[in-house]
C-alpha positions as CSV (number, residue, x, y, z in Angstrom):
1,M,119.0,124.2,83.7
2,I,115.8,123.3,85.5
3,L,113.7,120.5,84.2
4,H,110.1,120.2,85.3
5,S,108.6,116.9,84.1
6,I,106.4,114.1,85.2
7,V,108.6,111.7,83.4
8,P,110.8,109.6,85.7
9,L,114.4,110.8,85.9
10,E,115.6,107.3,84.8
11,Q,113.9,107.8,81.4
12,I,115.3,111.3,80.8
13,F,118.9,110.4,81.9
14,P,119.3,106.7,81.4
15,S,122.3,105.2,83.2
16,D,124.2,102.0,82.5
17,G,124.0,101.1,86.2
18,G,122.1,97.9,85.3
19,L,119.6,98.2,88.0
20,E,116.7,95.9,87.5
21,Y,113.4,97.3,88.9
22,S,110.7,95.1,90.2
23,Y,107.1,95.9,91.3
24,R,105.0,94.9,94.3
25,K,101.3,95.4,94.7
26,A,100.1,97.0,98.0
27,H,96.8,98.7,98.9
28,N,95.6,98.9,95.3
29,S,98.9,100.6,94.4
30,Y,102.3,99.6,93.0
31,I,105.7,100.0,94.6
32,Q,108.7,100.1,92.3
33,G,112.0,99.1,93.8
34,V,115.3,97.2,93.6
35,K,116.0,93.8,95.1
36,S,119.4,93.5,96.6
37,A,120.9,91.5,99.5
38,G,117.6,89.8,100.2
39,R,115.9,93.2,100.8
40,F,113.6,95.3,98.7
41,T,114.5,99.0,98.5
42,V,111.6,101.3,97.5
43,S,112.3,103.6,94.5
44,R,108.9,105.1,94.0
45,L,105.2,104.7,94.8
46,I,102.6,104.6,92.0
47,S,99.2,105.3,93.6
48,T,96.1,107.5,93.4
49,D,95.7,107.5,97.2
50,P,97.5,110.6,98.7
51,R,97.5,109.1,102.1
52,L,100.0,106.4,101.0
53,Y,102.5,109.1,100.0
54,L,102.7,110.2,103.7
55,D,103.3,106.6,104.9
56,P,107.1,106.3,105.8
57,H,107.0,102.6,104.7
58,Y,106.7,103.7,101.1
59,T,109.2,106.5,100.9
60,P,112.1,106.2,98.4
61,G,115.0,104.4,100.1
62,A,112.8,102.6,102.6
63,Q,113.8,98.9,103.1
64,M,111.1,96.2,103.0
65,P,111.5,92.5,103.8
66,P,111.4,90.1,100.8
67,E,108.1,88.8,99.6
68,N,106.9,85.5,100.9
69,R,105.8,83.4,98.0
70,Q,104.3,80.0,98.7
């Protein structure tokens, strides 16, 4: 079966993995990811700017340093 949908895979096939997603704001866009071991792993990019999708920093699986909150 092939499923063509704009709905995220997590909503169609929910898992009991217990992953808790968080969001970051960057360049008038949002980055969805998972915090683990002091790092932020990118899950998806939510943006209207097509150039950001070509940036390797925002590809799924990319590691980002933790946010510095003051």
